[in-house]
Wavefront OBJ file of the C-alpha trace (Angstrom):
o trace
v 0.000 0.000 0.000
v 1.491 3.309 -1.086
v 0.861 6.635 0.620
v -0.608 8.000 -2.625
v -2.935 5.111 -3.429
v -6.038 6.437 -5.166
v -4.514 9.862 -5.806
v -4.265 11.454 -9.238
v -1.171 13.573 -9.795
v -0.723 16.019 -12.661
v 2.919 16.918 -13.337
v 4.122 19.559 -15.786
v 7.566 19.328 -17.313
v 7.235 15.582 -16.848
v 9.291 14.492 -19.856
v 12.664 14.698 -18.116
v 14.621 15.657 -15.025
v 12.731 16.458 -11.851
v 9.339 16.004 -13.490
v 10.172 12.527 -14.689
v 11.722 11.523 -11.351
v 8.642 12.768 -9.501
v 6.284 10.904 -11.823
v 8.200 7.712 -11.077
v 8.277 8.438 -7.320
v 4.576 9.180 -7.120
v 3.664 6.159 -9.217
v 5.721 3.939 -6.917
v 3.566 5.239 -4.054
v 0.356 4.297 -5.858
v -0.619 7.519 -7.618
v -2.050 7.645 -11.125
v 0.047 10.024 -13.193
v -1.027 12.625 -15.726
v 2.282 13.591 -17.368
v 2.186 16.927 -19.195
v 4.860 18.356 -21.472
v 5.405 19.714 -24.985
v 8.047 17.015 -25.655
v 5.663 14.379 -26.946
v 8.205 11.590 -27.436
v 9.748 11.675 -23.976
v 6.567 12.764 -22.234
v 4.618 9.829 -23.617
v 7.481 7.491 -22.721
v 7.306 8.628 -19.098
v 3.529 8.226 -18.988
v 3.724 4.762 -20.539
v 6.459 3.690 -18.125
v 4.331 4.548 -15.096
v 1.018 3.423 -16.574
v -0.320 6.959 -16.721
v -1.789 9.439 -19.176
v 0.228 11.805 -21.354
v -1.131 15.252 -22.240
v 0.585 17.615 -24.663
v 0.676 21.102 -23.132
v 2.671 24.311 -23.295
v 2.840 25.406 -19.644
v 3.013 29.060 -20.653
v -0.230 28.968 -22.653
v -3.353 29.540 -20.558
v -5.611 27.615 -22.960
v -3.243 24.642 -22.975
v -3.117 24.617 -19.174
v -6.904 24.748 -18.852
v -7.243 21.947 -21.406
v -4.579 19.911 -19.593
v -6.532 19.944 -16.342
v -9.809 19.287 -18.144
v -8.336 16.272 -19.936
v -6.861 14.859 -16.751
v -10.176 15.275 -14.938
v -12.184 13.784 -17.792
v -9.906 10.802 -18.409
v -8.736 10.014 -14.871
v -11.478 11.422 -12.664
v -9.855 14.525 -11.201
v -6.639 15.997 -9.855
v -5.515 15.558 -6.249
v -1.914 16.732 -6.671
v -0.711 19.401 -9.095
v 3.050 19.616 -9.400
v 3.743 22.745 -11.458
v 7.310 21.961 -12.359
v 7.927 23.199 -15.913
v 10.622 25.855 -16.093
v 13.494 27.220 -18.152
v 16.598 29.388 -17.708
v 18.024 31.867 -20.212
v 21.517 32.370 -18.768
v 21.676 36.113 -19.395
v 23.776 37.693 -16.681
v 24.014 41.133 -18.303
v 20.551 42.681 -18.151
v 21.526 45.276 -20.761
v 21.913 42.407 -23.236
v 18.472 40.952 -22.427
v 16.121 40.860 -25.410
v 12.374 41.303 -25.195
v 11.909 37.818 -26.634
v 14.141 36.199 -23.988
v 12.345 38.050 -21.205
v 8.866 37.075 -22.376
v 9.919 33.482 -23.033
v 11.097 32.863 -19.483
v 8.257 34.788 -17.834
v 5.546 32.868 -19.677
v 6.906 29.476 -18.617
v 8.261 30.145 -15.132
v 5.634 32.586 -13.870
v 2.573 32.384 -16.139
v 2.741 28.595 -16.068
v 2.427 28.571 -12.279
v -0.350 31.175 -12.207
v -2.382 29.421 -14.908
v -1.745 26.078 -13.222
v -2.954 27.270 -9.834
v -5.978 28.949 -11.386
v -6.996 25.701 -13.083
v -6.081 23.452 -10.165
v -8.276 25.141 -7.555
v -11.745 24.382 -8.987
v -10.589 20.954 -10.129
v -9.392 20.100 -6.610
v -12.487 21.573 -4.982
v -14.536 18.999 -6.867
v -12.361 16.302 -5.232
v -12.707 17.822 -1.759
v -9.172 19.247 -1.619
v -5.672 18.603 -2.848
v -2.041 19.665 -2.861
v -0.271 22.163 -5.117
v 3.520 22.260 -5.361
v 5.424 24.635 -7.635
v 9.092 24.330 -8.488
v 10.923 27.469 -7.480
v 14.658 27.333 -6.785
v 17.256 28.274 -4.239
v 17.417 31.307 -6.546
v 13.904 32.121 -5.354
v 15.315 32.842 -1.902
v 18.756 34.332 -2.594
v 20.409 36.490 -5.279
v 21.611 34.699 -8.419
v 23.800 37.026 -10.486
v 24.415 34.438 -13.220
v 20.796 34.760 -14.390
v 18.949 37.604 -12.612
v 15.759 37.270 -14.651
v 15.573 33.573 -13.749
v 16.048 34.723 -10.149
v 13.170 37.172 -10.595
v 10.822 34.452 -11.834
v 11.642 32.118 -8.974
v 11.136 34.833 -6.357
v 7.768 35.497 -8.006
v 6.778 31.848 -7.596
v 7.652 31.909 -3.892
v 5.704 35.115 -3.250
v 2.680 33.935 -5.228
v 2.431 30.510 -3.615
v 2.946 31.833 -0.083
v 0.238 34.447 -0.696
v -2.415 32.033 -1.958
v -1.780 29.367 0.684
v -3.809 30.820 3.610
v -7.134 31.258 1.775
v -6.752 27.909 0.011
v -6.479 26.042 3.294
v -10.189 26.628 3.896
v -10.821 24.723 0.666
v -8.698 21.789 1.828
v -5.873 22.679 -0.577
v -2.242 23.049 0.447
v 0.237 25.123 -1.568
v 4.030 25.002 -1.247
v 7.195 25.457 -3.277
v 10.195 23.197 -3.616
v 13.443 25.163 -3.849
v 16.310 23.044 -5.178
v 19.909 24.109 -5.278
v 22.011 22.950 -8.222
v 20.446 19.812 -9.664
v 21.566 17.534 -12.472
v 18.874 18.313 -15.060
v 18.678 19.529 -18.656
v 18.414 23.130 -17.467
v 22.208 22.956 -16.993
v 24.185 22.531 -20.183
v 27.184 20.208 -20.530
v 29.728 22.988 -20.039
v 28.092 24.107 -16.799
v 27.973 20.560 -15.472
v 31.650 20.109 -16.359
v 32.487 23.321 -14.507
v 30.772 22.080 -11.356
v 32.542 18.734 -11.634
v 35.934 20.419 -12.103
v 35.340 22.421 -8.918
v 34.169 19.348 -7.003
v 30.745 20.951 -6.471
v 28.052 18.282 -6.049
v 24.946 18.321 -8.200
v 21.873 16.711 -6.683
v 20.164 13.919 -8.612
v 16.611 14.660 -9.721
v 15.434 11.815 -7.482
v 16.409 13.852 -4.406
v 14.024 16.614 -5.445
v 11.309 14.068 -6.219
v 11.667 12.730 -2.679
v 11.272 16.266 -1.349
v 8.111 16.854 -3.394
v 6.681 13.593 -2.062
v 7.427 14.754 1.484
v 5.752 18.098 0.841
v 2.493 16.628 -0.463
v 2.233 14.121 2.383
v 2.932 16.425 5.352
v -0.271 18.446 5.102
v 1.726 21.631 5.706
v 1.163 24.736 3.603
v 2.639 28.099 2.656
v 6.219 26.854 2.882
v 9.298 26.841 0.660
v 11.290 23.638 1.040
v 15.025 23.979 0.459
v 16.932 21.083 -1.106
v 20.722 20.994 -0.862
v 23.277 18.199 -1.420
v 23.744 15.972 1.598
v 20.825 17.475 3.515
v 17.213 16.483 4.032
v 14.709 18.903 2.541
v 13.469 21.441 5.063
v 11.193 24.495 5.069
v 12.997 27.817 4.766
v 12.635 29.982 7.867
v 11.350 33.362 6.741
v 11.792 36.296 9.106
v 9.023 38.835 9.676
v 9.704 42.354 8.484
v 10.037 45.113 11.112
v 6.672 46.436 12.228
v 5.519 50.056 12.250
v 6.879 52.453 14.909
v 3.510 53.521 16.256
v 2.103 53.139 19.736
v 0.392 49.801 20.169
v 1.455 48.496 16.762
v 5.210 48.258 17.170
v 6.556 44.923 15.992
v 3.184 43.715 14.740
v 2.484 42.522 11.230
v -0.330 44.150 9.251
v -3.572 42.158 9.337
v -4.380 39.687 6.601
v -7.060 41.349 4.523
v -9.281 39.152 2.421
v -11.318 40.649 -0.432
l 1 2 3 4 5 6 7 8 9 10 11 12 13 14 15 16 17 18 19 20 21 22 23 24 25 26 27 28 29 30 31 32 33 34 35 36 37 38 39 40 41 42 43 44 45 46 47 48 49 50 51 52 53 54 55 56 57 58 59 60 61 62 63 64 65 66 67 68 69 70 71 72 73 74 75 76 77 78 79 80 81 82 83 84 85 86 87 88 89 90 91 92 93 94 95 96 97 98 99 100 101 102 103 104 105 106 107 108 109 110 111 112 113 114 115 116 117 118 119 120 121 122 123 124 125 126 127 128 129 130 131 132 133 134 135 136 137 138 139 140 141 142 143 144 145 146 147 148 149 150 151 152 153 154 155 156 157 158 159 160 161 162 163 164 165 166 167 168 169 170 171 172 173 174 175 176 177 178 179 180 181 182 183 184 185 186 187 188 189 190 191 192 193 194 195 196 197 198 199 200 201 202 203 204 205 206 207 208 209 210 211 212 213 214 215 216 217 218 219 220 221 222 223 224 225 226 227 228 229 230 231 232 233 234 235 236 237 238 239 240 241 242 243 244 245 246 247 248 249 250 251 252 253 254 255 256 257 258 259 260 261
C-alpha cells in the first residue's frame, strides 16, 4: 500500500529531469500520473512507463493549461496533486543584453505557467474535496543569483505567489508550497556548466532527491512553505523572518492584518 494510493497527480515538465523523477516516485507510491509536457516523445514514454496518461501542453499557454486539467479530470477522474514543475533558464547575466523575446519566453513558462496552473487546479481540486499544489521554485527564489537575474526574478515570483495564496486555500482543503532546489543535475544545466561544477568538485543533486522532497511536501499536510533542497541534507522548510513592524504606539513589531477581499 502506497501513501498515494487512489490519488491522481498532474505533473508539468514531466518528460525529463525532476518532473520525470517525480512521476516515477509518485507512481511507486500508488498515484495515477497525468504527465504533461510539450516534448511528446519523452513525455509519452514517461507516462507509458508509469502506466499513466500523457497530455501535450505548453505550460506558458493559458488555454493549454486549462485543457490539460480538463483532460486529466475527464480521463482520470480529477486531480488531487498538481506539481507545477515546468521551467526554463536563459543564462543572461548582463541585463543590458536581455532581449524582449528572452524576457517574455522565461516569464511565460516560469511565472505564467504557475499562475495558470494554480488557477486551473483550484476548482478541479475543490470537486475532489481538496488537494495539494507544489510549484518548483529554486534556491534562486530565496537568494540572489547574479548568473541569471531574470531567472532569479521568476523564482522569487513563484515563492511570493504561492505563499500568498496558501492561507485562503487552506479553507478549501488545498495546500500550496514550493520546492526550492539548489544545483540539480537536469537539462536546465548545459554540458559545459555541469563540467564546470565537476571540475570544482561541487556536487549536483540527482533529480530523485528533489522528487523525494516533493513527495514529502504533499504528504505532510503543511502549507505556505518553501522547502530547500541541498546536497547531503534532508529537505526542510525555509525559515522566513518577519519584516520590522511600524513604529507607532500599540502596533510596534506587529504585522499588518491579513485582509481578504
